[in-house]
N, C-alpha and C positions, 0 to 999 in steps of 0.2 A: 410355319416358321420359314424364314429365308436368311441366307447369309450373303452378304455383299462385301467385296473388297473395298477398303478405304485407303487410298494411296495419297501419301504426303509428298509434295515436291519442295524443292529448295528455292521457290520463287519463280519457277517456270511452268506453273500449272496451266495458265492460259495458253501458252505456246504449245504445251503438250496436248491439250484438248484439240487445238486446231490441227496438230499433226495427226492425231488419231482419227479426226473427221476425214482427213484426206487419205490416210493410209488404209483404214479398214472400215470406213463408212460410219463411224461413231456419230451419235446424235446427242447434242447438248440439250438436256431437259430443264436444267435449272442452274443458275450461277448467281452467287452473291459475293461482292467484294467486301473487304474490311471497311471501305469507305461507305458502303451501303448499310452497315450495321446500325441499329438504333443508337442514338447518342448516349443513352444511359449504359451501354455496354462498354467494358474496358477492353482495349486491345492488349495482347501480351507484350511483355517487355522485350526490347531488342535482345538478341542473343549475343553472347560474347564474340561470336564470329562476325558480327556486324550486319546480320540479316536485317533488312529494312522492312518493317511491317507497313509498307506504303498502302495508301487507300485503294490503289488499283490491284493489289494482290488478292487472290481468290480465298475467301474465307471458307466457302463450300460450293461444290458443284456436283450435279448428278449427270452422268453420261450413260447413254444406252449403247451397248455393244452387242449386236445381235438381239437376243431375247432377254438379256440380263443388264442390270445396272451396276455401274462402278461409281463410287463416290471419290472425289478428289479435292485436294486443298493445298494451299501454301501454308496452312494452319500452324500448328504448334511445333513445327520442326525447323531446324536450322541447317544451313549448308553443311556444317561439319558433323551433323548428326543423322542425315538422311542416308540410310543403308537399306537397300532392297535385296535382301538375301533370305533364303529359306523358303521361297515360294516362286511360282511363275504363273502368269495369266495364260490360260490355254484356250486357243481358238480351234474350233473343229468345223469342217465342212465336208460335204461329199463330192465337191467339185475340185479336181486337181489343179486346174488353172487358177481358180479363185484362191486356193491355199497357197500356191506359189506366189501369186500377186501380193497377198497379205504379208507373206514372209519377206519378200523383196522390199516392199514398202516399209515395213517395220525395221528392217535391217539398215535402212539408209542412215549413214553416219553412226551406226551402232556397232556392236561386236557380235559376230556369229560364233556361238559356242558349239553348235552341231549343224554342219551344212545341210541344206535342203536336199533330200533324196528319199528313195524308196527304202523301207525297212521291212522286216518280216510281218509287222502288223499294219503297215500303212503304205498307201500308194505314194504318199509324200509326207515327210516329217522334217522339221527343223527347229532348232532352239537358238535364241538370240537374246541379247540385252540391247534394248533400244537406246537412242541417244540421251534419254532422260534417266537411264539406269534401271528401267523396268524390265524384268525378265519375262520372256514370252516363249511359248511352245505353239507351233502350228501343226495341225494333224489332219490328214485326209485318210481315214480308215479304209482298208481294203474291204470290199464286199465279202460277206460270208459265203 
């Protein structure tokens, strides 16, 4: 059994993937746009907020971050309904400089909710919400 996060964006999925590739070395494994769907499939109706289900928006993508996959989409969400609360994606490394770099990169144009620093359990730890609204924790555990 495996569990993978599936993150919905408000039309910025492609931009977010490029950001994660640069910020933390994410790898794009698969991407399909709504325009690439088979012709017999129906695209969802536009949302009341005016979200445009344009052919270039991402229907589904698989992204590898470290040893794990995260699925992403501009899918069935609308700008007025996308809320990323109640969870955080957590990155862990044993390298303090790498952890600091990930934190700084993800924090670009985002909101830091707990500044990077040493804690009783970690050589470095910080929490932030990136510019796409995704909450992150970056952790460098102290050796036992």
